[in-house]
C-alpha positions in Angstrom: 11.9 -27.3 -18.4 9.6 -25.3 -16.1 11.1 -22.9 -13.7 11.5 -24.2 -10.2 9.9 -22.3 -7.3 13.1 -20.6 -6.2 13.6 -19.1 -9.7 9.9 -18.0 -9.8 10.4 -16.0 -6.6 13.9 -14.9 -7.6 15.6 -16.3 -4.4 18.5 -18.7 -3.9 18.1 -22.2 -2.4 19.7 -20.8 0.8 17.1 -18.1 1.2 15.7 -17.6 4.6 12.0 -17.6 5.4 12.1 -13.8 5.6 13.8 -13.6 2.2 11.1 -15.8 0.7 8.3 -13.6 2.3 9.9 -10.4 1.1 10.3 -11.6 -2.5 6.7 -12.8 -2.5 5.4 -9.5 -1.3 7.2 -7.6 -4.0 6.1 -9.9 -6.8 2.5 -10.1 -5.6 2.2 -6.4 -5.6 3.6 -6.2 -9.1 1.6 -9.0 -10.7 -1.8 -8.8 -8.8 -4.4 -8.8 -11.7 -6.4 -6.0 -10.1 -3.2 -3.8 -10.4 -1.5 -5.3 -13.4 -3.7 -5.4 -16.5 -1.3 -7.4 -18.7 -2.7 -10.6 -20.2 -0.2 -12.8 -18.3 -0.8 -11.2 -14.9 -3.3 -13.7 -13.6 -1.2 -16.8 -14.6 1.9 -15.1 -13.2 0.3 -14.3 -9.9 -0.9 -17.8 -9.5 2.5 -19.1 -10.3 4.0 -16.8 -7.6 1.4 -17.9 -5.1 2.1 -21.5 -5.7 5.8 -21.1 -5.2 5.3 -19.2 -2.0 2.9 -21.9 -0.6 5.7 -24.5 -0.8 8.8 -22.4 0.1 7.1 -20.7 3.0 6.2 -24.0 4.6 9.2 -25.8 6.2 8.0 -29.4 5.7 6.8 -28.8 2.1 10.1 -27.0 1.3 12.1 -29.9 2.7 10.2 -32.4 0.5 10.5 -30.2 -2.5 14.3 -29.9 -2.0 14.7 -33.6 -1.6 12.5 -34.6 -4.6 13.2 -31.8 -7.0 10.7 -29.7 -8.9 9.5 -32.2 -11.5 9.2 -35.2 -9.2 7.5 -33.1 -6.5 4.8 -31.6 -8.8 4.1 -35.0 -10.3 4.0 -36.9 -7.0 1.1 -35.2 -5.5 3.2 -33.0 -3.2 1.2 -30.1 -4.5 -1.8 -31.0 -2.4 -5.3 -32.0 -3.0 -6.8 -28.7 -4.2 -6.7 -29.5 -7.9 -3.0 -28.8 -8.4 -1.0 -25.6 -8.6 -2.7 -22.8 -10.5 -6.1 -24.1 -9.4 -6.3 -23.8 -5.7 -9.8 -24.9 -5.4 -11.7 -21.8 -6.5 -12.8 -19.3 -9.0 -13.1 -15.6 -9.5 -15.6 -13.2 -11.1 -16.9 -9.7 -10.9 -19.1 -6.8 -12.1 -19.8 -3.2 -11.5 -22.5 -2.3 -9.0 -23.2 1.2 -7.9 -20.2 2.9 -6.4 -18.4 -0.5 -6.0 -16.3 -2.7 -8.2 -17.5 -6.1 -7.1 -15.4 -9.2 -7.0 -15.9 -12.6 -5.4 -13.8 -15.6 -4.7 -14.6 -19.3 -4.0 -11.0 -20.2 -3.1 -10.3 -22.6 -0.3 -7.8 -22.8 2.4 -5.4 -20.2 3.8 -1.6 -20.6 3.8 1.0 -18.5 5.6 0.1 -14.8 5.1 3.2 -12.9 3.9 1.4 -9.6 4.7 0.7 -10.2 8.3 1.2 -7.0 10.4 -0.6 -4.3 12.2 -4.0 -4.9 13.8 -6.3 -1.9 13.6 -9.3 -3.3 15.5 -11.8 -4.3 12.9 -9.3 -3.9 10.1 -7.6 -6.8 8.4 -4.2 -6.6 6.7 -4.6 -4.6 3.5 -3.1 -7.3 1.4 -5.3 -10.1 2.7 -7.4 -9.5 -0.3 -4.8 -11.2 -2.4 -5.6 -14.5 -0.7 -9.3 -14.0 -1.0 -9.0 -13.4 -4.8 -6.7 -16.3 -5.7 -6.6 -18.5 -2.7 -3.8 -18.9 -0.1 -3.5 -22.7 -0.1 -5.7 -25.6 -0.5 -3.5 -28.1 1.4 -6.4 -29.8 3.2 -7.1 -26.9 5.5 -10.6 -25.7 6.3 -11.9 -23.6 3.4 -12.3 -19.9 3.8 -15.9 -18.7 3.9 -16.8 -17.0 0.6 -17.4 -13.3 1.1 -17.9 -10.7 -1.6 -15.3 -7.9 -1.8 -16.0 -4.4 -3.0 -13.9 -1.4 -3.8 -14.9 2.2 -3.0 -13.2 5.4 -4.0 -12.8 8.2 -1.5 -11.0 11.5 -1.5 -7.8 12.2 0.3 -9.7 14.4 2.8 -12.3 11.7 3.5 -9.5 9.2 4.2 -7.8 11.6 6.7 -10.9 12.7 8.6 -13.3 9.7 8.1 -16.6 9.7 6.2 -20.0 8.0 6.2 -21.3 6.8 2.8 -24.7 5.7 1.6 -24.2 2.8 -0.8 -26.2 0.1 -2.5 -25.1 -3.5 -1.9 -27.1 -6.1 -3.8 -30.0 -3.7 -4.2 -30.1 -2.8 -0.5 -29.2 0.7 0.8 -26.6 0.7 3.5 -24.8 3.4 5.5 -21.2 2.5 6.1 -18.7 4.4 8.2 -15.1 4.6 7.1 -12.9 5.7 10.0 -10.3 8.4 9.9 -6.9 7.4 8.8 -7.5 4.7 6.3 -5.0 4.4 3.5 -5.0 3.3 -0.1 -5.3 -0.5 -0.4 -6.6 -1.0 3.1 -9.3 -3.5 3.6 -12.2 -3.1 6.0 -14.2 -6.2 7.0 -18.0 -5.8 7.5 -20.4 -8.6 8.4 -21.6 -9.1 4.9 -18.6 -8.1 2.8 -15.1 -6.8 2.7 -14.4 -3.3 1.5 -11.2 -2.3 -0.3 -10.3 1.4 0.0 -9.0 3.4 -2.9 -7.9 6.9 -1.9 -7.5 9.8 -4.4 -4.5 12.1 -4.5 -4.3 15.6 -3.2 -2.6 18.5 -5.0 -1.0 19.9 -1.8 -0.2 17.0 0.4 1.8 13.8 -0.1 1.1 10.9 2.2 3.5 8.1 3.3 1.6 5.9 5.8 0.3 8.2 8.5 3.0 10.9 7.8 2.2 13.8 5.5 4.5 16.0 3.5 3.8 19.5 2.2 6.2 21.4 0.0 6.5 25.2 0.5 8.2 27.5 -1.9 10.6 29.9 -0.2 12.4 32.8 -1.8 16.1 32.7 -1.4 16.1 35.9 0.5 13.7 34.5 3.1 15.8 31.3 3.2 18.9 33.4 4.0 17.3 36.0 6.3 14.6 33.9 7.9 10.9 34.7 8.0 7.5 33.7 9.2 5.3 31.9 6.7 1.7 30.5 6.6 1.5 26.7 6.1 -1.7 24.9 5.2 -2.6 22.0 7.5 -4.8 18.9 7.2 -7.7 20.6 9.0 -7.8 23.3 6.3 -6.5 25.9 8.7 -3.1 27.5 8.4 -0.4 27.9 11.0 2.5 30.4 11.2 5.9 28.7 11.0 9.2 30.4 11.7 11.8 29.8 9.0 15.3 29.9 10.5 18.0 32.1 8.8 20.1 30.0 6.5 17.5 27.4 5.7 18.7 25.1 2.9 16.9 23.9 -0.1 15.2 20.6 0.6 15.4 20.9 4.4 12.4 19.8 6.4 10.6 20.9 9.5 8.7 18.2 11.5 5.5 18.9 13.4 5.1 15.9 15.6 1.6 14.3 15.9 0.1 16.6 13.3 -0.2 13.9 10.5 -2.9 11.4 9.7 -4.6 9.5 12.6 -4.1 5.8 12.9 -7.4 4.0 12.4 -9.1 3.2 15.7 -6.4 5.0 17.7 -5.7 8.3 19.2 -2.2 8.3 17.8 -1.3 10.4 14.7 1.6 10.5 12.3 3.8 13.5 11.8 3.5 16.5 9.4 6.6 17.5 7.5 7.2 20.8 5.8 9.7 20.6 2.9 11.3 23.9 1.9 11.8 24.5 -1.8 14.1 27.5 -2.1 13.4 29.5 -5.3 16.2 31.4 -7.0 15.4 34.3 -9.4 16.0 33.6 -13.1 16.7 37.3 -13.9 18.3 40.1 -11.8 18.2 43.8 -12.3 21.5 45.7 -12.3 20.9 46.9 -8.8 20.2 43.4 -7.6 23.4 42.1 -9.1 25.4 45.0 -7.6 24.0 44.2 -4.1 24.8 40.5 -4.5 28.3 41.2 -5.7 28.8 43.4 -2.6 27.5 40.7 -0.4 29.9 38.2 -2.1 32.9 40.4 -1.2 32.0 40.3 2.5 32.1 36.5 2.7 
């Protein structure tokens, strides 16, 4: 017996709409075929998408609950788009210049579980899931087919923005990627959609628009306090005062010194994480001094 839609998403029959959306987002990220290269990924992703289409829609969910899985799927409740797993479209792709090119002829658009921030000309970064495999097909107006490309940029280019000369279908184009884009974000141009893939940086770790840098600190500086140089995103360094008694793993926040939000003057924050280093070997004199210090505590 086939799994019902609740089991596919891993939620109970009493799950709220928010629960269904949250479960779908996690599973879609895990099984998207462009991220998951296992043989069963495409079928699994379609199955997840089908389950979400029903359970996210109040009227469809009510019919599904009343009829049951087998009756509902046999009765035509799945819509007129060729049945679940075939939402009225196909998918293909090839490599062209700096892009990985994919296209979709899927129809319709169901509820978007990734709806969120609006960055001017940007769409939600996960809208590409719908363009690859379809978001519905329940008699709604078909989405216009538009090619989607992926481009790789460096961490620094993502932070500061960059212009790229690219070839699209044999035509040279100059595209501008604004400062602050993140990995997985999608930019919509007139002729195509562009999915951003951002490389890692050896110094900085990014979480959204916030940035973290880990600074090694000797235990004596942590105890006594010091002034240290910290590298920043603009390749400059700033002098930072380390307070006496700084603990391992403690953080110092520099507000508004992180990554800019796309199409905005706002910026995230910059966090300095202190990694206190303890010596592995001590000289006799060093041991004596520490023992004397211990007696004073």
